[in-house]
VEXDREN-2710 file (C-alpha; in Angstrom, 1 decimal):
% VEXDREN-2710
k/r/px/py/pz
1/MET/0.0/0.0/0.0
2/SER/1.4/3.4/-0.9
3/PHE/0.3/6.7/0.6
4/PRO/-0.5/9.1/-2.2
5/ARG/0.4/12.7/-1.4
6/LEU/-1.8/14.4/-4.0
7/LEU/-4.7/14.0/-1.6
8/PRO/-4.9/15.0/2.0
9/LEU/-3.7/12.1/4.2
10/SER/-7.0/11.5/5.9
11/VAL/-8.7/11.1/2.5
12/ALA/-5.9/9.1/0.8
13/LEU/-5.6/6.7/3.6
14/GLY/-9.4/6.5/4.0
15/LEU/-9.8/5.1/0.5
16/ALA/-8.5/1.6/1.5
17/VAL/-10.9/1.5/4.4
18/LEU/-13.8/2.6/2.2
19/VAL/-13.1/-0.1/-0.4
20/ALA/-12.6/-2.8/2.3
21/SER/-15.8/-1.8/4.1
22/ALA/-17.8/-2.0/0.8
23/ALA/-16.3/-5.4/0.0
24/SER/-17.2/-6.8/3.4
25/GLY/-20.8/-5.5/3.3
26/GLU/-20.3/-3.6/6.5
27/GLY/-23.1/-1.3/7.4
28/ARG/-25.1/0.4/10.1
29/LYS/-26.8/-2.1/12.4
30/GLU/-29.4/-1.3/15.0
31/VAL/-30.8/-4.2/17.0
32/ARG/-33.8/-3.3/19.2
33/ASP/-35.7/-5.5/21.6
34/LYS/-39.0/-6.3/19.8
35/GLU/-40.8/-6.7/23.1
36/ASN/-39.6/-3.3/24.3
37/PRO/-39.4/-0.8/21.4
38/SER/-38.0/1.9/23.8
39/ALA/-34.9/-0.2/24.4
40/ALA/-31.6/1.3/23.1
41/PRO/-30.0/-0.1/20.0
42/ALA/-27.0/-2.4/20.6
43/ASP/-24.7/0.3/19.3
44/PRO/-26.2/3.3/17.5
45/TYR/-22.7/4.4/16.4
46/PRO/-21.1/1.1/15.2
47/SER/-17.5/0.6/14.2
48/THR/-16.8/0.7/10.5
49/TYR/-13.1/-0.1/11.1
50/ALA/-11.5/-2.3/8.5
51/PRO/-7.7/-3.1/8.5
52/TYR/-5.5/-1.5/5.9
53/PRO/-4.1/-3.9/3.3
54/SER/-1.3/-6.1/4.5
55/ARG/1.1/-8.7/3.1
56/PRO/2.7/-11.8/4.7
57/THR/5.8/-10.6/6.6
58/VAL/8.6/-12.2/8.6
59/ILE/10.8/-10.4/11.1
60/ARG/13.9/-12.4/11.6
61/GLY/16.8/-12.2/14.1
62/ALA/15.3/-9.7/16.6
63/THR/14.9/-10.0/20.3
64/ILE/11.1/-10.6/20.8
65/LEU/9.3/-9.5/24.0
66/ASP/5.9/-11.2/23.6
67/GLY/3.9/-9.0/26.0
68/GLU/3.1/-11.7/28.5
69/GLY/6.6/-12.1/30.0
70/GLY/8.1/-14.2/27.3
71/ARG/11.4/-13.4/25.6
72/VAL/12.9/-15.0/22.4
73/GLU/16.4/-14.2/21.4
74/ASN/17.3/-14.4/17.7
75/GLY/13.5/-14.8/17.1
76/VAL/11.2/-15.1/14.2
77/LEU/7.8/-13.4/14.1
78/PHE/5.5/-14.4/11.1
79/LEU/2.6/-12.1/10.3
80/SER/-0.1/-13.1/7.8
81/GLY/-3.7/-12.2/7.1
82/GLY/-3.5/-9.4/9.7
83/ARG/-2.7/-11.9/12.5
84/VAL/0.3/-13.3/14.3
85/GLU/0.8/-16.6/12.4
86/ALA/3.8/-17.9/14.3
87/ILE/6.5/-16.9/16.9
88/GLY/9.6/-18.7/17.9
89/GLY/13.3/-19.3/17.4
90/PRO/15.3/-19.3/14.1
91/ASP/13.8/-22.6/12.9
92/THR/10.2/-21.4/13.1
93/PRO/8.5/-22.3/9.8
94/VAL/7.3/-19.4/7.7
95/SER/5.8/-18.9/4.2
96/GLY/8.2/-18.8/1.4
97/ASP/6.6/-15.8/-0.3
98/ALA/6.6/-13.6/2.8
99/LEU/8.5/-10.3/2.9
100/VAL/11.6/-10.9/5.2
101/ILE/12.8/-8.1/7.4
102/ASP/16.2/-8.3/9.1
103/GLY/15.7/-7.5/12.8
104/SER/19.3/-8.3/13.9
105/GLY/20.2/-6.1/16.9
106/LYS/16.7/-4.8/17.2
107/PHE/13.6/-5.6/19.3
108/VAL/10.1/-6.6/18.5
109/THR/7.2/-6.0/20.9
110/PRO/3.4/-5.8/20.8
111/GLY/2.1/-2.3/20.0
112/ILE/1.8/-0.1/23.1
113/ILE/-1.7/0.4/24.4
114/ASP/-2.6/3.6/26.3
115/VAL/-5.5/3.0/28.6
116/HIS/-5.9/6.7/29.4
117/SER/-5.8/9.2/26.7
118/HIS/-7.7/12.3/25.7
119/LEU/-6.5/12.6/22.1
120/GLY/-9.1/13.9/19.8
121/ASP/-11.2/15.3/22.7
122/TYR/-8.4/17.7/23.7
123/ALA/-6.9/18.1/20.2
124/SER/-3.7/19.9/19.2
125/PRO/-3.2/22.8/19.3
126/ALA/-4.5/23.2/22.9
127/VAL/-6.9/26.0/22.5
128/ALA/-10.4/26.6/24.0
129/ALA/-12.1/25.6/20.7
130/HIS/-10.6/22.1/21.0
131/SER/-11.5/21.6/24.7
132/ASP/-14.2/18.9/24.3
133/GLY/-13.4/16.4/27.0
134/ASN/-15.2/17.7/30.1
135/GLU/-18.9/18.3/30.2
136/MET/-18.7/20.5/33.3
137/THR/-22.4/21.2/33.5
138/SER/-23.4/18.6/36.1
139/PRO/-21.6/16.2/38.4
140/VAL/-23.4/13.3/36.7
141/THR/-23.0/13.2/32.9
142/ALA/-23.0/9.5/32.2
143/ASP/-25.1/10.4/29.1
144/VAL/-22.1/11.9/27.2
145/TRP/-19.9/9.7/25.0
146/ALA/-16.2/10.6/24.4
147/GLU/-16.4/9.4/20.8
148/HIS/-18.8/12.2/20.0
149/SER/-16.0/14.7/20.6
150/VAL/-13.1/12.9/18.9
151/TRP/-11.5/14.7/16.0
152/PRO/-9.8/11.9/14.0
153/GLN/-7.3/14.4/12.4
154/ASP/-5.8/15.4/15.7
155/PRO/-2.0/15.4/15.1
156/GLY/-1.6/13.7/18.4
157/PHE/-2.7/10.4/16.9
158/SER/0.1/10.2/14.3
159/ARG/2.7/11.4/16.8
160/ALA/1.7/8.6/19.2
161/LEU/2.1/6.1/16.4
162/VAL/5.3/7.4/14.9
163/ASN/7.1/8.4/18.1
164/GLY/5.6/6.1/20.6
165/GLY/4.6/2.9/18.9
166/VAL/1.0/3.2/20.2
167/THR/-1.4/1.0/18.3
168/THR/-4.5/1.1/20.5
169/LEU/-5.8/3.7/23.0
170/GLN/-8.8/4.4/25.1
171/ILE/-10.2/7.9/24.8
172/LEU/-11.9/9.0/28.1
173/PRO/-14.0/12.0/29.1
174/GLY/-12.3/14.3/31.6
175/SER/-12.4/14.0/35.4
176/ALA/-14.4/17.1/36.5
177/ASN/-17.5/15.0/37.1
178/LEU/-18.3/12.0/39.4
179/PHE/-19.7/10.2/36.3
180/GLY/-17.9/11.6/33.3
181/GLY/-19.5/9.6/30.5
182/ARG/-18.5/6.8/28.2
183/SER/-15.1/6.1/26.9
184/VAL/-14.2/4.5/23.5
185/THR/-11.3/2.3/22.5
186/LEU/-9.7/3.1/19.2
187/LYS/-7.2/1.5/16.8
188/ASN/-4.6/4.2/16.1
189/VAL/-5.1/4.4/12.3
190/PRO/-5.7/7.3/10.0
191/SER/-9.4/7.7/9.4
192/ARG/-12.0/10.3/8.2
193/THR/-14.4/9.3/11.0
194/VAL/-14.1/8.1/14.6
195/GLN/-16.2/5.1/13.6
196/GLY/-13.4/4.2/11.2
197/MET/-11.1/4.0/14.2
198/LYS/-13.3/2.2/16.7
199/PHE/-11.9/-1.1/17.9
200/PRO/-14.5/-3.5/16.7
201/GLY/-16.3/-5.3/19.5
202/ALA/-14.4/-3.6/22.3
203/PRO/-16.6/-2.8/25.3
204/TYR/-17.3/0.8/26.2
205/GLY/-15.9/2.2/29.4
206/LEU/-17.5/4.4/32.1
207/LYS/-15.3/7.2/33.4
208/MET/-15.8/8.0/37.1
209/ALA/-13.9/10.3/39.3
210/CYS/-13.4/10.7/43.0
211/GLY/-11.4/13.1/45.2
212/GLU/-10.5/16.7/44.6
213/ASN/-11.7/17.4/41.1
214/PRO/-15.5/16.9/41.4
215/LYS/-15.7/18.6/44.8
216/ARG/-13.6/21.5/43.6
217/VAL/-15.6/22.1/40.4
218/TYR/-19.0/21.9/41.9
219/GLY/-18.3/23.0/45.5
220/ALA/-17.0/26.3/43.9
221/ARG/-20.5/26.7/42.5
222/LYS/-22.1/26.1/46.0
223/GLN/-23.6/22.9/44.9
224/LYS/-23.2/19.2/45.8
225/PRO/-20.6/17.7/46.0
226/SER/-18.3/20.1/47.9
227/THR/-16.7/17.4/50.0
228/ARG/-15.5/13.9/49.7
229/MET/-18.5/12.6/51.6
230/GLY/-20.6/14.5/49.2
231/ASN/-18.9/12.7/46.3
232/ILE/-19.8/9.3/47.7
233/ALA/-23.3/10.3/48.7
234/LEU/-24.1/11.5/45.2
235/ASP/-22.4/8.4/43.7
236/ARG/-24.7/6.2/45.8
237/GLN/-27.8/8.1/45.0
238/THR/-27.0/7.8/41.3
239/TRP/-26.4/4.1/41.6
240/ILE/-29.7/3.6/43.4
241/ALA/-31.5/5.3/40.6
242/ALA/-29.6/3.2/38.1
243/ARG/-30.6/0.0/39.9
244/GLU/-34.2/0.9/39.6
245/TYR/-33.9/1.6/35.9
246/GLN/-32.1/-1.7/35.5
247/LYS/-34.8/-3.6/37.2
248/LYS/-37.5/-2.1/35.1
249/ARG/-35.5/-2.7/31.9
250/ALA/-35.0/-6.4/32.9
251/ALA/-38.7/-6.7/33.5
252/LYS/-39.3/-5.2/30.1
253/LYS/-41.5/-2.5/31.5
254/GLU/-42.1/0.4/29.2
255/GLN/-40.1/3.4/30.3
256/THR/-38.7/6.5/28.7
257/ARG/-35.1/6.2/27.5
258/ASP/-32.7/7.8/29.8
259/LEU/-29.1/8.2/28.4
260/ASP/-27.6/8.5/31.9
261/MET/-29.3/5.4/33.2
262/GLU/-28.7/3.3/30.0
263/THR/-25.0/3.7/30.5
264/LEU/-25.1/3.0/34.3
265/ALA/-27.4/0.0/33.9
266/ASP/-25.0/-1.5/31.4
267/ALA/-22.1/-0.8/33.8
268/LEU/-24.0/-2.6/36.6
269/GLU/-24.4/-5.6/34.3
270/GLY/-20.7/-5.6/33.3
271/LYS/-21.4/-4.7/29.7
272/ILE/-19.5/-1.4/30.2
273/LEU/-16.2/-1.4/32.1
274/VAL/-15.7/1.1/35.0
275/HIS/-12.6/3.2/34.9
276/ASN/-12.2/5.3/38.0
277/HIS/-10.0/8.4/38.4
278/CYS/-8.6/8.0/42.0
279/TYR/-5.4/9.1/43.7
280/ARG/-5.6/8.2/47.4
281/ALA/-5.5/4.7/48.8
282/ASP/-8.3/5.4/51.3
283/GLU/-10.6/6.5/48.5
284/MET/-9.8/3.5/46.3
285/ALA/-10.8/1.3/49.3
286/ILE/-14.1/3.2/49.7
287/VAL/-14.9/2.9/46.0
288/ILE/-14.2/-0.9/46.2
289/ASP/-16.7/-1.2/49.0
290/MET/-19.2/1.0/47.1
291/ALA/-18.8/-1.3/44.0
292/LYS/-19.6/-4.3/46.2
293/GLU/-22.7/-2.5/47.7
294/PHE/-24.2/-2.0/44.2
295/GLY/-22.8/-5.1/42.5
296/TYR/-20.6/-3.6/39.8
297/LYS/-16.8/-4.1/39.3
298/VAL/-14.1/-1.5/39.0
299/THR/-11.9/-2.5/36.1
300/ALA/-9.1/0.0/36.8
301/PHE/-8.2/2.9/39.0
302/HIS/-6.5/5.6/37.0
303/HIS/-3.5/7.7/38.2
304/ALA/-3.6/5.7/41.5
305/VAL/-0.7/7.6/43.0
306/GLU/-1.1/5.7/46.3
307/ALA/-1.8/2.3/44.7
308/TYR/1.3/0.9/46.5
309/LYS/-0.5/1.3/49.8
310/VAL/-3.4/-1.0/48.7
311/ALA/-1.7/-3.2/46.2
312/ASP/-3.1/-6.3/48.0
313/LEU/-6.7/-5.0/47.7
314/LEU/-6.2/-4.4/44.0
315/ARG/-4.8/-7.9/43.6
316/ASP/-7.6/-9.6/45.6
317/ASN/-10.3/-7.7/43.8
318/GLY/-8.9/-8.1/40.3
319/ILE/-8.5/-4.4/39.7
320/CYS/-5.8/-2.9/37.6
321/ALA/-3.9/0.3/38.5
322/ALA/-3.0/2.7/35.6
323/MET/-0.2/4.9/36.8
324/TRP/2.5/7.4/35.9
325/ALA/6.2/6.7/36.5
326/ASP/6.9/9.9/38.5
327/TRP/4.2/12.5/38.2
328/TRP/3.3/13.8/41.6
329/GLY/2.9/16.9/43.8
330/PHE/0.7/19.0/41.5
331/LYS/-2.2/18.9/44.0
332/MET/-2.6/17.6/47.6
333/GLU/-4.0/14.2/46.7
334/SER/-0.9/13.5/44.6
335/TYR/1.7/14.2/47.2
336/ASP/2.2/10.9/48.9
337/ALA/3.8/9.3/45.9
338/VAL/6.8/7.0/45.5
339/GLU/8.6/6.4/42.3
340/GLU/8.5/2.7/42.9
341/ASN/4.7/2.7/42.7
342/ILE/4.4/0.7/39.5
343/PRO/6.9/-2.1/40.4
344/LEU/5.4/-2.3/43.9
345/VAL/2.0/-3.0/42.5
346/HIS/3.4/-5.5/40.1
347/GLY/5.5/-7.1/42.8
348/ALA/2.3/-7.6/44.9
349/GLY/0.8/-9.6/42.1
350/ALA/-1.7/-6.9/41.0
351/CYS/-2.3/-5.6/37.4
352/ALA/0.1/-2.7/36.8
353/ILE/-0.3/-0.4/33.8
354/VAL/1.7/2.6/32.6
355/HIS/-0.6/5.3/31.1
356/SER/-0.1/8.8/29.7
357/ASP/-3.1/11.2/30.3
358/ASP/-1.0/13.5/28.1
359/GLU/-0.4/14.2/24.4
360/ASN/3.3/14.4/24.9
361/GLN/3.9/11.5/27.3
362/ILE/2.0/9.1/25.1
363/GLN/4.9/9.5/22.7
364/ARG/7.4/7.9/25.2
365/LEU/5.5/5.4/27.3
366/ASN/8.3/2.9/26.8
367/GLN/10.7/5.4/28.5
368/GLU/8.2/5.9/31.4
369/ALA/8.1/2.1/31.9
370/ALA/11.9/2.1/31.8
371/LYS/12.0/4.7/34.6
372/ALA/9.7/2.6/36.8
373/LEU/11.7/-0.5/36.1
374/ALA/14.9/1.2/37.2
375/LYS/13.3/2.5/40.4
376/GLY/12.0/-1.0/41.2
377/ARG/15.4/-2.6/40.7
378/ARG/17.0/0.1/42.9
379/LEU/14.5/-1.1/45.6
380/GLY/15.4/-4.7/45.1
381/LEU/12.5/-5.7/42.8
382/ASN/14.4/-7.4/40.0
383/ILE/11.7/-7.4/37.3
384/ASP/12.7/-8.7/33.9
385/GLU/12.2/-6.4/30.9
386/ALA/10.0/-9.0/29.2
387/GLU/7.7/-9.0/32.3
388/ALA/7.7/-5.2/32.5
389/TRP/6.4/-5.0/28.9
390/ARG/3.1/-6.3/30.4
391/TRP/2.6/-2.8/31.8
392/LEU/2.5/-1.4/28.2
393/SER/0.5/-3.9/26.2
394/TYR/-1.1/-7.0/27.8
395/ASN/-2.3/-5.4/31.1
396/PRO/-3.9/-2.4/29.4
397/ALA/-5.5/-4.8/26.9
398/LYS/-7.0/-6.7/29.8
399/ALA/-8.3/-3.5/31.3
400/LEU/-10.0/-2.7/28.0
401/GLY/-11.5/-6.1/27.6
402/VAL/-9.6/-6.9/24.4
403/ALA/-6.7/-9.1/25.8
404/GLU/-8.0/-12.1/23.8
405/ARG/-7.4/-10.2/20.6
406/THR/-4.4/-8.0/21.1
407/GLY/-1.8/-6.9/23.7
408/SER/0.6/-9.9/23.1
409/LEU/2.3/-11.7/20.3
410/LYS/0.4/-15.0/20.3
411/PRO/-0.7/-16.9/17.2
412/GLY/-4.2/-15.8/16.1
413/LYS/-4.0/-12.4/17.7
414/MET/-4.1/-9.1/15.9
415/ALA/-0.7/-8.3/14.3
416/ASP/-0.2/-5.0/16.2
417/VAL/3.6/-4.9/16.3
418/VAL/6.5/-2.5/16.7
419/LEU/10.0/-3.1/15.5
420/TRP/12.3/-0.9/17.6
421/ASN/15.8/0.2/16.4
422/GLY/17.3/-0.9/19.7
423/ASP/16.3/-1.8/23.3
424/PRO/12.9/-0.2/23.8
425/PHE/13.8/0.6/27.4
426/SER/16.5/2.9/26.2
427/VAL/16.0/6.7/25.7
428/TYR/18.0/6.4/22.5
429/THR/15.5/3.9/20.9
430/ARG/12.6/4.8/18.6
431/PRO/10.1/2.8/16.6
432/GLU/11.5/1.8/13.2
433/LYS/8.4/0.1/11.9
434/VAL/4.8/-0.2/13.2
435/TRP/2.2/-2.6/12.0
436/ILE/-1.5/-2.5/12.9
437/ASP/-3.5/-5.6/12.0
438/GLY/-0.5/-6.6/9.9
439/ALA/-0.5/-3.4/7.8
440/LEU/2.7/-1.5/7.8
441/LEU/1.5/2.0/8.8
442/PHE/4.9/3.5/9.7
443/ASP/8.4/3.0/8.4
444/ALA/11.1/5.4/9.5
445/ASN/13.1/4.5/6.4
446/ASP/10.3/5.2/3.9
447/PRO/9.0/8.8/3.6
448/ALA/5.8/7.4/2.0
449/ARG/4.9/5.6/5.2
450/ARG/5.2/8.4/7.7
451/PRO/1.6/9.3/8.4
452/VAL/1.0/12.9/9.6
453/SER/-2.2/14.7/10.1
454/ASP/-3.5/17.0/7.4
455/PHE/-3.3/19.7/10.1
456/GLU/0.4/19.3/11.0
457/LEU/3.4/20.4/8.9
458/GLY/6.2/17.8/8.7
459/GLN/9.5/17.4/7.0
460/PRO/10.0/17.7/3.2
461/GLY/8.2/14.7/1.7
462/GLU/5.6/14.5/4.5
463/GLY/2.1/15.9/4.3
464/ASP/1.7/18.9/2.0
465/VAL/5.3/20.2/2.7
466/LYS/7.2/20.4/-0.6
END
């Protein structure tokens, strides 16, 4: 596949998806409950994602980190039909007509998955007109969907791909509200529409927040919540209402559609995964108890600066912690941090994730993981690099409900792959090639495969720069 430069990038790259979608007969599907015509469609904004064209490819001679703790020296990775076909040592059988890439002295990993991003909702440049991530009009806005704000041509997407090897990411609403709305999981591919990026079949998320943000935003307006106890009280009141809505829906009683309650009822039933912005250990423990009170499950605590204090609770309740390597001290609830947070959570047997929450940091998540790995080793937690890569691919895939399909290099999984020009835990290393579903979308050595947004100037030969 070539990237023609006579057309804007989003249009040129969209043509392959358009053709593939037409060929597959993909279209808009709305499934309603015949006995309850007021029921919501299964997904009124369905994914139209279709992989870009690919060819059988073999990467030979690289060190492979498979994303689940496995490491193969002088390895072979065979990609075919958009999937991982085989992985193993030098004698791994491959197709004779495959393109062979020499990976000697280089590393291969699964594509990085960022579980916490606002790309598209807070697009570049960061001006007020692009601030579409926080619906700060009510502490409960479970009715809003992050995908309805995503601008697919945000230059941040291509930067994350080219500089950071990010192949999948979750776009979340902001954290001003107790219930911020639905998140969406995207494949990091150029597209004209957000539906063309939506990870097919990935569950939606529900963004919740505790702590300083909701009480500061709404307390300043002299309304509830203005305290942490007000946060929890309003959370509980809202879950009680959602339970009643859920019961009526299950009984197929006719009722007016309520977009807040539809999202919350699905979260109660595990159809939507709960992602909770939370810094302090005591608040994470309270939220865990609240989840048990109402029968839902927290999938992941985000930011989780004090996760090291409750790593055993996270482990025992099957909750991931999405964390920074060393961001702290920018507000009171982020002060009691330790730079060993990520390795301590990992060492306790809980699910540790490195996340960005930032359009710049998403471009170097491998380096953020390296910092955490070094701090853990200084503490005496000798975590292997192959095991630490779980923080960047497999664990976030698990938190997004897509670990059976991506996040590690296992036969049958999506061929979301990065070839690094050196050790990916080094500050001197960058992605050399990036595949998504087996399609080569970035090649540092090929100017025609360096996707940039139509709204970002690049080097000569990129975009519209002559």
